[in-house]
Structure formats: C-alpha cells, structure tokens
Backbone and ligand atoms as CSV (ligand in chain L), in Angstrom:
chain,resi,resn,atom,element,x,y,z
A,1,MET,N,N,-29.002,1.485,-29.730
A,1,MET,CA,C,-27.853,0.984,-28.768
A,1,MET,C,C,-27.297,2.173,-28.034
A,2,SER,N,N,-27.113,3.431,-28.743
A,2,SER,CA,C,-26.484,4.462,-27.975
A,2,SER,C,C,-27.264,5.380,-27.640
A,3,LYS,N,N,-28.436,5.221,-26.961
A,3,LYS,CA,C,-29.011,6.134,-26.399
A,3,LYS,C,C,-28.456,6.818,-25.040
A,4,ALA,N,N,-28.127,7.824,-25.151
A,4,ALA,CA,C,-27.095,8.223,-23.864
A,4,ALA,C,C,-28.415,8.788,-22.979
A,5,LYS,N,N,-28.516,8.158,-21.744
A,5,LYS,CA,C,-29.645,8.506,-20.793
A,5,LYS,C,C,-29.107,8.646,-19.511
A,6,THR,N,N,-29.449,9.749,-18.820
A,6,THR,CA,C,-28.900,9.969,-17.550
A,6,THR,C,C,-29.864,9.073,-16.528
A,7,SER,N,N,-28.890,8.424,-15.634
A,7,SER,CA,C,-29.666,7.441,-15.007
A,7,SER,C,C,-29.871,7.817,-13.391
A,8,ALA,N,N,-30.984,7.747,-12.757
A,8,ALA,CA,C,-31.238,7.987,-11.214
A,8,ALA,C,C,-30.743,9.369,-10.655
A,9,GLY,N,N,-30.485,10.429,-11.525
A,9,GLY,CA,C,-30.185,11.609,-11.015
A,9,GLY,C,C,-28.583,11.572,-10.538
A,10,LEU,N,N,-28.047,10.722,-10.866
A,10,LEU,CA,C,-26.595,10.667,-10.374
A,10,LEU,C,C,-25.521,11.246,-11.497
A,11,GLY,N,N,-26.256,11.448,-12.731
A,11,GLY,CA,C,-25.221,12.089,-13.588
A,11,GLY,C,C,-24.568,11.203,-14.536
A,12,TRP,N,N,-24.730,9.714,-14.261
A,12,TRP,CA,C,-24.185,8.910,-15.143
A,12,TRP,C,C,-24.859,8.744,-16.381
A,13,ILE,N,N,-24.089,8.675,-17.447
A,13,ILE,CA,C,-24.526,8.604,-18.706
A,13,ILE,C,C,-24.395,6.932,-19.012
A,14,ARG,N,N,-25.621,6.367,-19.309
A,14,ARG,CA,C,-25.445,5.126,-19.636
A,14,ARG,C,C,-24.808,4.678,-20.982
A,15,THR,N,N,-23.806,3.860,-20.967
A,15,THR,CA,C,-22.963,3.487,-22.045
A,15,THR,C,C,-22.842,1.975,-22.038
A,16,ALA,N,N,-22.380,1.758,-23.355
A,16,ALA,CA,C,-22.071,0.094,-23.497
A,16,ALA,C,C,-21.009,-0.358,-22.481
A,17,GLU,N,N,-19.927,0.522,-22.607
A,17,GLU,CA,C,-18.758,0.186,-21.646
A,17,GLU,C,C,-19.304,-0.047,-20.016
A,18,GLY,N,N,-20.403,0.927,-19.708
A,18,GLY,CA,C,-20.820,0.874,-18.318
A,18,GLY,C,C,-21.668,-0.554,-18.033
A,19,GLN,N,N,-22.507,-0.913,-19.131
A,19,GLN,CA,C,-23.044,-2.063,-18.981
A,19,GLN,C,C,-21.988,-3.249,-18.723
A,20,HIS,N,N,-21.102,-3.113,-19.643
A,20,HIS,CA,C,-20.099,-4.162,-19.648
A,20,HIS,C,C,-19.220,-4.348,-18.182
A,21,LEU,N,N,-19.144,-3.267,-17.619
A,21,LEU,CA,C,-18.502,-3.282,-16.221
A,21,LEU,C,C,-19.501,-3.803,-15.059
A,22,LYS,N,N,-20.739,-4.120,-15.365
A,22,LYS,CA,C,-21.483,-4.684,-14.311
A,22,LYS,C,C,-20.913,-5.904,-13.956
A,23,GLY,N,N,-21.006,-6.433,-12.659
A,23,GLY,CA,C,-20.703,-7.591,-12.156
A,23,GLY,C,C,-19.051,-7.845,-12.119
A,24,ARG,N,N,-18.540,-6.540,-11.975
A,24,ARG,CA,C,-17.067,-6.482,-12.053
A,24,ARG,C,C,-16.513,-7.262,-10.661
A,25,ARG,N,N,-17.393,-7.317,-9.712
A,25,ARG,CA,C,-16.853,-7.775,-8.426
A,25,ARG,C,C,-17.159,-9.434,-8.368
A,26,SER,N,N,-17.521,-9.813,-9.378
A,26,SER,CA,C,-17.717,-11.131,-9.281
A,26,SER,C,C,-16.701,-12.034,-9.043
A,27,ARG,N,N,-16.754,-13.057,-8.663
A,27,ARG,CA,C,-15.624,-13.981,-8.267
A,27,ARG,C,C,-15.464,-15.058,-9.264
A,28,ASP,N,N,-14.237,-15.672,-9.229
A,28,ASP,CA,C,-13.934,-16.645,-10.291
A,28,ASP,C,C,-13.888,-15.957,-11.522
A,29,THR,N,N,-13.338,-14.964,-11.818
A,29,THR,CA,C,-13.011,-14.316,-12.889
A,29,THR,C,C,-11.946,-15.139,-13.693
A,30,LYS,N,N,-11.848,-14.976,-15.094
A,30,LYS,CA,C,-11.095,-15.549,-15.815
A,30,LYS,C,C,-9.804,-15.556,-15.590
A,31,PRO,N,N,-9.073,-14.291,-15.468
A,31,PRO,CA,C,-7.782,-14.286,-14.917
A,31,PRO,C,C,-7.524,-14.808,-13.495
A,32,GLU,N,N,-8.528,-14.681,-12.796
A,32,GLU,CA,C,-8.290,-15.321,-11.325
A,32,GLU,C,C,-8.023,-16.875,-11.607
A,33,ILE,N,N,-8.886,-17.642,-12.315
A,33,ILE,CA,C,-8.875,-18.936,-12.619
A,33,ILE,C,C,-7.351,-19.297,-13.391
A,34,THR,N,N,-7.166,-18.544,-14.152
A,34,THR,CA,C,-5.761,-18.756,-14.924
A,34,THR,C,C,-4.631,-18.796,-13.846
A,35,LEU,N,N,-4.532,-17.521,-13.110
A,35,LEU,CA,C,-3.507,-17.596,-12.100
A,35,LEU,C,C,-3.598,-18.733,-10.986
A,36,ARG,N,N,-4.661,-19.179,-10.873
A,36,ARG,CA,C,-4.860,-20.522,-9.865
A,36,ARG,C,C,-4.131,-21.445,-10.379
A,37,HIS,N,N,-4.545,-21.785,-11.692
A,37,HIS,CA,C,-3.842,-22.863,-12.242
A,37,HIS,C,C,-2.444,-22.881,-12.377
A,38,ALA,N,N,-1.799,-21.756,-12.501
A,38,ALA,CA,C,-0.490,-21.623,-12.847
A,38,ALA,C,C,0.141,-22.015,-11.348
A,39,VAL,N,N,-0.474,-21.353,-10.271
A,39,VAL,CA,C,0.136,-21.351,-8.901
A,39,VAL,C,C,-0.135,-23.052,-8.549
A,40,HIS,N,N,-1.232,-23.597,-8.932
A,40,HIS,CA,C,-1.259,-24.940,-8.697
A,40,HIS,C,C,-0.224,-25.679,-9.391
A,41,GLY,N,N,-0.043,-25.276,-10.722
A,41,GLY,CA,C,1.037,-26.098,-11.525
A,41,GLY,C,C,2.444,-25.871,-10.759
A,42,LEU,N,N,2.591,-24.838,-9.847
A,42,LEU,CA,C,4.056,-24.912,-9.307
A,42,LEU,C,C,4.030,-25.820,-7.931
A,43,GLY,N,N,3.177,-26.444,-7.631
A,43,GLY,CA,C,2.692,-27.273,-6.490
A,43,GLY,C,C,2.330,-26.507,-5.057
A,44,LEU,N,N,2.030,-25.338,-5.464
A,44,LEU,CA,C,1.312,-24.577,-4.206
A,44,LEU,C,C,-0.164,-24.893,-4.134
A,45,ARG,N,N,-0.600,-24.859,-2.737
A,45,ARG,CA,C,-1.818,-25.104,-2.283
A,45,ARG,C,C,-2.491,-24.070,-1.902
A,46,TYR,N,N,-3.916,-23.684,-2.290
A,46,TYR,CA,C,-4.356,-22.525,-1.852
A,46,TYR,C,C,-5.939,-22.791,-1.473
A,47,ARG,N,N,-6.424,-21.845,-0.822
A,47,ARG,CA,C,-7.822,-21.740,-0.485
A,47,ARG,C,C,-8.518,-20.545,-1.180
A,48,LEU,N,N,-9.629,-20.482,-1.587
A,48,LEU,CA,C,-10.637,-19.603,-2.053
A,48,LEU,C,C,-11.018,-18.604,-1.338
A,49,HIS,N,N,-10.990,-17.274,-1.591
A,49,HIS,CA,C,-12.064,-16.375,-0.977
A,49,HIS,C,C,-12.045,-16.423,0.498
A,50,ARG,N,N,-10.856,-16.215,1.067
A,50,ARG,CA,C,-10.709,-16.253,2.419
A,50,ARG,C,C,-10.535,-14.684,2.923
A,51,GLN,N,N,-11.293,-14.580,3.947
A,51,GLN,CA,C,-11.240,-13.168,4.617
A,51,GLN,C,C,-10.032,-12.776,5.283
A,52,VAL,N,N,-9.342,-11.725,4.965
A,52,VAL,CA,C,-7.863,-11.429,5.593
A,52,VAL,C,C,-7.944,-10.327,6.303
A,53,ALA,N,N,-8.892,-9.655,6.296
A,53,ALA,CA,C,-9.143,-8.407,7.172
A,53,ALA,C,C,-10.577,-7.950,7.120
A,54,PRO,N,N,-10.904,-7.211,8.016
A,54,PRO,CA,C,-12.615,-6.721,8.015
A,54,PRO,C,C,-13.017,-6.283,6.765
A,55,ARG,N,N,-13.995,-6.705,6.145
A,55,ARG,CA,C,-14.377,-6.193,4.749
A,55,ARG,C,C,-13.470,-6.635,3.819
A,56,CYS,N,N,-12.500,-7.518,3.943
A,56,CYS,CA,C,-11.456,-7.446,2.850
A,56,CYS,C,C,-11.203,-9.040,2.682
A,57,THR,N,N,-11.887,-9.663,1.454
A,57,THR,CA,C,-11.741,-11.070,0.963
A,57,THR,C,C,-10.701,-11.197,-0.115
A,58,ALA,N,N,-9.674,-11.924,0.302
A,58,ALA,CA,C,-8.591,-12.248,-0.965
A,58,ALA,C,C,-9.295,-13.125,-1.976
A,59,ASP,N,N,-8.720,-13.078,-3.244
A,59,ASP,CA,C,-9.185,-13.899,-3.941
A,59,ASP,C,C,-8.745,-15.401,-4.062
A,60,PHE,N,N,-7.674,-15.422,-3.365
A,60,PHE,CA,C,-7.031,-16.815,-2.709
A,60,PHE,C,C,-5.705,-16.728,-1.890
A,61,VAL,N,N,-5.837,-17.588,-0.841
A,61,VAL,CA,C,-4.569,-17.400,-0.101
A,61,VAL,C,C,-3.997,-18.682,-0.020
A,62,LEU,N,N,-2.535,-18.459,0.331
A,62,LEU,CA,C,-1.805,-19.846,0.509
A,62,LEU,C,C,-1.677,-19.644,2.098
A,63,PRO,N,N,-2.600,-20.509,2.829
A,63,PRO,CA,C,-2.509,-20.407,4.473
A,63,PRO,C,C,-1.220,-20.804,5.083
A,64,ARG,N,N,-0.625,-21.791,4.353
A,64,ARG,CA,C,0.662,-22.277,4.995
A,64,ARG,C,C,1.538,-20.987,4.951
A,65,HIS,N,N,1.661,-20.227,4.161
A,65,HIS,CA,C,2.641,-19.081,3.887
A,65,HIS,C,C,2.139,-17.886,4.301
A,66,ARG,N,N,0.798,-17.825,4.651
A,66,ARG,CA,C,0.173,-16.633,4.974
A,66,ARG,C,C,0.258,-15.586,3.873
A,67,ILE,N,N,0.082,-16.197,2.800
A,67,ILE,CA,C,0.126,-14.979,1.529
A,67,ILE,C,C,-1.196,-14.902,0.904
A,68,ALA,N,N,-1.809,-13.680,0.819
A,68,ALA,CA,C,-2.976,-13.425,0.172
A,68,ALA,C,C,-2.882,-12.818,-1.194
A,69,VAL,N,N,-3.478,-13.472,-1.994
A,69,VAL,CA,C,-3.437,-12.884,-3.419
A,69,VAL,C,C,-4.789,-12.201,-3.991
A,70,PHE,N,N,-4.579,-11.042,-4.575
A,70,PHE,CA,C,-5.460,-10.410,-5.294
A,70,PHE,C,C,-5.465,-10.185,-6.634
A,71,VAL,N,N,-6.166,-10.527,-7.626
A,71,VAL,CA,C,-6.297,-10.330,-9.014
A,71,VAL,C,C,-7.003,-9.162,-9.136
A,72,ASP,N,N,-6.475,-8.091,-9.667
A,72,ASP,CA,C,-7.087,-6.828,-9.750
A,72,ASP,C,C,-7.452,-6.578,-11.331
A,73,GLY,N,N,-8.741,-6.268,-11.527
A,73,GLY,CA,C,-9.209,-5.924,-12.818
A,73,GLY,C,C,-8.484,-4.550,-13.168
A,74,CYS,N,N,-8.089,-4.649,-14.521
A,74,CYS,CA,C,-7.132,-3.488,-14.971
A,74,CYS,C,C,-8.047,-2.193,-14.829
A,75,PHE,N,N,-9.219,-1.986,-15.431
A,75,PHE,CA,C,-10.007,-0.845,-15.428
A,75,PHE,C,C,-10.536,-0.435,-13.911
A,76,TRP,N,N,-10.766,-1.521,-13.162
A,76,TRP,CA,C,-11.555,-1.082,-12.075
A,76,TRP,C,C,-10.650,-0.760,-11.065
A,77,HIS,N,N,-9.448,-1.294,-11.038
A,77,HIS,CA,C,-8.505,-0.941,-9.983
A,77,HIS,C,C,-7.413,0.079,-10.339
A,78,GLY,N,N,-7.719,0.240,-11.747
A,78,GLY,CA,C,-6.677,1.563,-12.168
A,78,GLY,C,C,-5.535,1.231,-12.642
A,79,CYS,N,N,-5.050,0.044,-13.480
A,79,CYS,CA,C,-3.763,-0.365,-13.842
A,79,CYS,C,C,-3.237,0.682,-14.715
A,80,PRO,N,N,-1.938,0.874,-14.493
A,80,PRO,CA,C,-1.298,2.111,-15.105
A,80,PRO,C,C,-1.392,2.081,-16.825
A,81,THR,N,N,-1.659,0.969,-17.121
A,81,THR,CA,C,-1.718,0.817,-18.727
A,81,THR,C,C,-3.242,0.995,-19.176
A,82,HIS,N,N,-4.073,0.224,-18.383
A,82,HIS,CA,C,-5.506,0.153,-18.761
A,82,HIS,C,C,-6.531,0.823,-18.107
A,83,GLY,N,N,-6.230,1.511,-17.070
A,83,GLY,CA,C,-7.043,2.124,-16.203
A,83,GLY,C,C,-7.684,3.329,-16.735
A,84,ALA,N,N,-8.276,4.088,-15.756
A,84,ALA,CA,C,-9.237,5.008,-16.134
A,84,ALA,C,C,-8.692,6.305,-17.040
A,85,SER,N,N,-7.360,6.337,-16.704
A,85,SER,CA,C,-6.789,7.511,-17.600
A,85,SER,C,C,-6.631,7.221,-19.108
A,86,ALA,N,N,-6.972,5.878,-19.495
A,86,ALA,CA,C,-6.848,5.675,-20.696
A,86,ALA,C,C,-8.462,5.458,-21.243
A,87,PHE,N,N,-9.308,5.798,-20.316
A,87,PHE,CA,C,-10.834,5.605,-20.589
A,87,PHE,C,C,-11.143,7.054,-21.181
A,88,ARG,N,N,-11.806,6.824,-22.378
A,88,ARG,CA,C,-12.580,7.961,-22.841
A,88,ARG,C,C,-13.936,7.769,-23.089
A,89,GLY,N,N,-14.660,8.814,-22.687
A,89,GLY,CA,C,-16.378,8.740,-22.819
A,89,GLY,C,C,-16.923,9.695,-21.965
A,90,PRO,N,N,-18.198,9.792,-22.048
A,90,PRO,CA,C,-18.839,10.877,-21.447
A,90,PRO,C,C,-18.809,10.683,-19.906
A,91,ASN,N,N,-18.502,9.693,-19.378
A,91,ASN,CA,C,-18.475,9.692,-17.885
A,91,ASN,C,C,-17.073,9.428,-17.265
A,92,ALA,N,N,-16.032,9.827,-18.280
A,92,ALA,CA,C,-14.512,9.650,-18.108
A,92,ALA,C,C,-14.231,10.122,-16.506
A,93,GLU,N,N,-14.810,11.452,-16.298
A,93,GLU,CA,C,-14.180,12.040,-15.165
A,93,GLU,C,C,-14.931,11.455,-13.855
A,94,ARG,N,N,-16.068,10.866,-13.948
A,94,ARG,CA,C,-16.603,10.150,-12.926
A,94,ARG,C,C,-15.978,8.916,-12.457
A,95,TRP,N,N,-15.671,8.118,-13.842
A,95,TRP,CA,C,-14.957,6.837,-13.625
A,95,TRP,C,C,-13.639,6.913,-12.773
A,96,ALA,N,N,-12.775,8.202,-13.233
A,96,ALA,CA,C,-11.616,8.477,-12.711
A,96,ALA,C,C,-11.887,8.653,-11.119
A,97,GLU,N,N,-13.005,9.413,-10.768
A,97,GLU,CA,C,-12.770,9.284,-9.213
A,97,GLU,C,C,-13.359,8.080,-8.858
A,98,LYS,N,N,-14.234,7.435,-9.198
A,98,LYS,CA,C,-14.492,5.997,-8.686
A,98,LYS,C,C,-13.337,5.189,-8.720
A,99,ILE,N,N,-12.593,5.248,-9.588
A,99,ILE,CA,C,-11.343,4.429,-9.533
A,99,ILE,C,C,-10.391,4.882,-8.595
A,100,ALA,N,N,-10.191,6.174,-8.460
A,100,ALA,CA,C,-9.410,6.667,-7.394
A,100,ALA,C,C,-9.888,6.199,-5.992
A,101,ALA,N,N,-11.161,6.069,-5.898
A,101,ALA,CA,C,-11.444,5.559,-4.562
A,101,ALA,C,C,-11.387,4.133,-4.349
A,102,ASN,N,N,-11.456,3.568,-5.417
A,102,ASN,CA,C,-11.295,2.140,-5.275
A,102,ASN,C,C,-9.719,1.651,-4.880
A,103,LYS,N,N,-8.887,2.535,-5.528
A,103,LYS,CA,C,-7.433,2.327,-5.650
A,103,LYS,C,C,-7.077,2.632,-3.892
A,104,ALA,N,N,-7.686,3.760,-3.441
A,104,ALA,CA,C,-7.574,4.139,-2.062
A,104,ALA,C,C,-8.022,2.762,-1.128
A,105,ARG,N,N,-9.167,2.253,-1.385
A,105,ARG,CA,C,-9.604,1.370,-0.599
A,105,ARG,C,C,-8.679,0.078,-0.746
A,106,ASP,N,N,-8.358,-0.404,-2.036
A,106,ASP,CA,C,-7.193,-1.376,-2.041
A,106,ASP,C,C,-6.092,-1.074,-1.359
A,107,GLN,N,N,-5.432,-0.008,-1.140
A,107,GLN,CA,C,-4.423,0.311,-0.433
A,107,GLN,C,C,-4.681,0.044,1.154
A,108,ARG,N,N,-5.947,0.532,1.671
A,108,ARG,CA,C,-6.310,0.417,2.892
A,108,ARG,C,C,-6.302,-1.180,3.309
A,109,ASN,N,N,-7.043,-1.986,2.357
A,109,ASN,CA,C,-7.227,-3.365,2.313
A,109,ASN,C,C,-5.775,-4.082,2.605
A,110,THR,N,N,-4.878,-3.626,1.783
A,110,THR,CA,C,-3.471,-4.283,1.699
A,110,THR,C,C,-2.925,-4.077,3.088
A,111,ALA,N,N,-3.080,-2.818,3.514
A,111,ALA,CA,C,-2.194,-2.404,5.015
A,111,ALA,C,C,-3.140,-3.336,6.029
A,112,ALA,N,N,-4.361,-3.308,5.919
A,112,ALA,CA,C,-5.077,-4.201,7.093
A,112,ALA,C,C,-4.753,-5.448,6.859
A,113,ALA,N,N,-4.719,-6.202,5.819
A,113,ALA,CA,C,-4.130,-7.588,5.715
A,113,ALA,C,C,-2.828,-7.794,6.220
A,114,GLU,N,N,-1.856,-6.888,5.773
A,114,GLU,CA,C,-0.625,-6.958,6.202
A,114,GLU,C,C,-0.361,-6.796,7.757
A,115,GLU,N,N,-1.365,-6.099,8.238
A,115,GLU,CA,C,-1.244,-5.850,9.832
A,115,GLU,C,C,-1.778,-7.143,10.374
A,116,ALA,N,N,-2.732,-7.998,9.814
A,116,ALA,CA,C,-3.170,-8.993,10.228
A,116,ALA,C,C,-2.059,-10.170,10.252
A,117,GLY,N,N,-1.041,-9.941,9.463
A,117,GLY,CA,C,-0.015,-10.988,9.327
A,117,GLY,C,C,0.166,-11.675,7.939
A,118,TRP,N,N,-0.734,-11.208,6.970
A,118,TRP,CA,C,-0.540,-11.661,5.661
A,118,TRP,C,C,0.485,-11.040,4.728
A,119,THR,N,N,1.057,-11.699,3.928
A,119,THR,CA,C,1.908,-11.130,2.877
A,119,THR,C,C,0.770,-10.834,1.632
A,120,VAL,N,N,0.741,-9.765,1.199
A,120,VAL,CA,C,-0.139,-9.403,0.327
A,120,VAL,C,C,0.501,-9.304,-1.208
A,121,VAL,N,N,0.094,-10.281,-2.020
A,121,VAL,CA,C,0.172,-9.976,-3.505
A,121,VAL,C,C,-0.726,-9.524,-4.375
A,122,ARG,N,N,-0.513,-8.489,-5.163
A,122,ARG,CA,C,-1.559,-8.100,-6.035
A,122,ARG,C,C,-1.031,-8.339,-7.384
A,123,VAL,N,N,-1.866,-8.768,-8.234
A,123,VAL,CA,C,-1.492,-9.092,-9.561
A,123,VAL,C,C,-2.475,-8.605,-10.703
A,124,TRP,N,N,-2.119,-7.773,-11.415
A,124,TRP,CA,C,-2.999,-7.128,-12.651
A,124,TRP,C,C,-3.440,-8.312,-13.508
A,125,GLU,N,N,-4.844,-8.014,-13.647
A,125,GLU,CA,C,-5.569,-8.913,-14.876
A,125,GLU,C,C,-4.560,-8.850,-16.054
A,126,CYS,N,N,-3.822,-7.902,-16.403
A,126,CYS,CA,C,-3.340,-7.890,-17.774
A,126,CYS,C,C,-1.856,-8.805,-17.596
A,127,GLU,N,N,-1.367,-8.637,-16.285
A,127,GLU,CA,C,-0.215,-9.575,-16.175
A,127,GLU,C,C,-0.558,-11.017,-16.076
A,128,VAL,N,N,-1.715,-11.460,-15.691
A,128,VAL,CA,C,-2.174,-12.633,-15.802
A,128,VAL,C,C,-2.270,-13.140,-17.247
A,129,ARG,N,N,-2.854,-12.263,-18.090
A,129,ARG,CA,C,-3.229,-12.599,-19.319
A,129,ARG,C,C,-2.140,-12.800,-20.324
A,130,THR,N,N,-1.021,-11.897,-20.032
A,130,THR,CA,C,0.312,-12.108,-20.828
A,130,THR,C,C,1.227,-13.179,-20.317
A,131,ALA,N,N,1.285,-13.105,-18.840
A,131,ALA,CA,C,2.413,-14.040,-18.484
A,131,ALA,C,C,1.997,-14.763,-16.919
A,132,PRO,N,N,1.015,-15.454,-16.987
A,132,PRO,CA,C,0.474,-16.230,-15.728
A,132,PRO,C,C,1.534,-16.985,-15.155
A,133,GLU,N,N,2.564,-17.692,-15.630
A,133,GLU,CA,C,3.653,-18.376,-15.068
A,133,GLU,C,C,4.553,-17.200,-14.460
A,134,ARG,N,N,4.637,-16.024,-14.978
A,134,ARG,CA,C,5.608,-15.232,-14.209
A,134,ARG,C,C,4.784,-14.771,-12.977
A,135,ALA,N,N,3.719,-14.527,-12.964
A,135,ALA,CA,C,2.937,-14.056,-11.876
A,135,ALA,C,C,2.899,-15.181,-10.825
A,136,ALA,N,N,2.802,-16.286,-11.116
A,136,ALA,CA,C,2.842,-17.467,-10.259
A,136,ALA,C,C,4.272,-17.598,-9.756
A,137,LEU,N,N,5.362,-17.452,-10.162
A,137,LEU,CA,C,6.507,-17.530,-10.028
A,137,LEU,C,C,6.958,-16.414,-8.868
A,138,ARG,N,N,6.194,-15.147,-8.924
A,138,ARG,CA,C,6.369,-14.237,-7.912
A,138,ARG,C,C,5.885,-14.557,-6.596
A,139,ILE,N,N,4.735,-15.517,-6.721
A,139,ILE,CA,C,4.119,-15.809,-5.556
A,139,ILE,C,C,5.091,-17.096,-5.087
A,140,LEU,N,N,5.423,-17.913,-5.867
A,140,LEU,CA,C,6.316,-18.970,-5.339
A,140,LEU,C,C,7.501,-18.443,-4.626
A,141,GLN,N,N,8.235,-17.270,-5.116
A,141,GLN,CA,C,9.209,-16.638,-4.505
A,141,GLN,C,C,8.941,-16.072,-3.134
A,142,LEU,N,N,7.675,-15.634,-3.001
A,142,LEU,CA,C,7.349,-15.256,-1.594
A,142,LEU,C,C,7.263,-16.353,-0.643
A,143,THR,N,N,6.794,-17.611,-1.054
A,143,THR,CA,C,6.765,-18.697,-0.200
A,143,THR,C,C,7.984,-19.039,0.352
A,144,SER,N,N,9.234,-19.028,-0.535
A,144,SER,CA,C,10.529,-19.459,0.019
A,144,SER,C,C,10.941,-18.395,0.972
A,145,ARG,N,N,10.578,-17.191,0.746
A,145,ARG,CA,C,10.993,-16.155,1.852
A,145,ARG,C,C,10.208,-16.269,3.005
A,146,ALA,N,N,8.845,-16.618,3.091
A,146,ALA,CA,C,8.082,-17.045,4.309
A,146,ALA,C,C,8.933,-17.983,5.009
A,147,ARG,N,N,9.340,-19.005,4.205
A,147,ARG,CA,C,9.958,-20.133,4.997
A,147,ARG,C,C,11.351,-19.633,5.698
A,148,ASP,N,N,12.097,-18.914,5.083
A,148,ASP,CA,C,13.207,-18.369,5.668
A,148,ASP,C,C,12.878,-17.463,6.802
A,149,ASP,N,N,11.621,-16.968,6.886
A,149,ASP,CA,C,11.464,-16.153,8.018
A,149,ASP,C,C,11.219,-16.979,9.261
A,150,GLY,N,N,11.045,-18.351,8.901
A,150,GLY,CA,C,10.843,-19.130,10.202
A,150,GLY,C,C,9.601,-20.122,10.073
A,151,THR,N,N,8.776,-19.979,9.006
A,151,THR,CA,C,7.644,-20.919,8.997
A,151,THR,C,C,8.204,-22.340,8.562
A,152,ARG,N,N,7.869,-23.265,9.266
A,152,ARG,CA,C,8.172,-24.522,9.181
A,152,ARG,C,C,7.722,-25.014,7.910
A,153,SER,N,N,8.654,-25.703,6.911
A,153,SER,CA,C,8.036,-26.546,5.821
A,153,SER,C,C,8.299,-28.104,6.163
A,154,ARG,N,N,7.539,-29.045,5.493
A,154,ARG,CA,C,7.651,-30.373,5.588
A,154,ARG,C,C,8.865,-30.720,4.684
L,1,ZN,ZN,ZN,-3.724,-3.765,-17.143
C-alpha cells in the first residue's frame, strides 16, 4: 500500500491522499448537488456549467440574476480550515504551491466573471456539508439585491 514512489521525475511522492484527489475537477460533486437542491428548494432556477468568462465555467448560474456560483473543494481551493496548511505528508510543500496557484486562478476567474457582469458566489464544500440552507440563503439574498439594482422580476 504505502510504497513511496517518485513519479515521472516531477518529485511527487505517490500517496493514498494523492490518489484520492484524482478527479478533483469532476462535475456534479456531492456538495455541488446538495447546494443545487437547497437553491432549488428556495424557488430559484439555475443552469449548470455555464461559461462565465474565458476558460472559466461556473458550477451553476442563475441567469436571470446574473449570479455565478462556484462550489470550491476545501483541499484543492485552499479552504482556511481544510486547506493545504492542514495537510501533512511527503508532498506537503508541493501541494501548498499548487494550491496557492489554484487560489490565484480562482481570484483571476472571479475578477473576469465580475468584469463580464456576473455576481460571483464562492461556497466552500465544508459550508455546504454543514449548512447547505445557509449557503443557499446567501445566494437568495443576492438575487433580491440584483433585483433592487434594476433587474426586472415578474
Ligand atoms: Zn473547508
């Protein structure tokens, strides 16, 4: 099981954690679906996987309110509680670098989406796990603000 092996000259040590993190970019993760259900339960309508900026696809959007929602995985996007700083292992430093790069990209994507006229909501995976309704309410509040900004509602 724990045969530590350097892979492809990159200096990464193969670990059980690393294997587990494969497929981290996959769509329709459990927290994503949980949040979608909570949002739907509040009567909001969304569309999935909409591109909101070049090379930036939101997990789902509320087109009527121009709200783009991203559900960020704790480890991969560097959540303050469950991010790389909490990670121990032979690759800790490399993970930290990679996650810092991810966070920088998240920030660029947020800025690009906002520039394209989207209100961006980023929700941590752990927020969805512990309080999906609260996360959904945060989105609902933004929809009423968007209306106040002049978007017509029926
Ligand atoms: Zn977290």
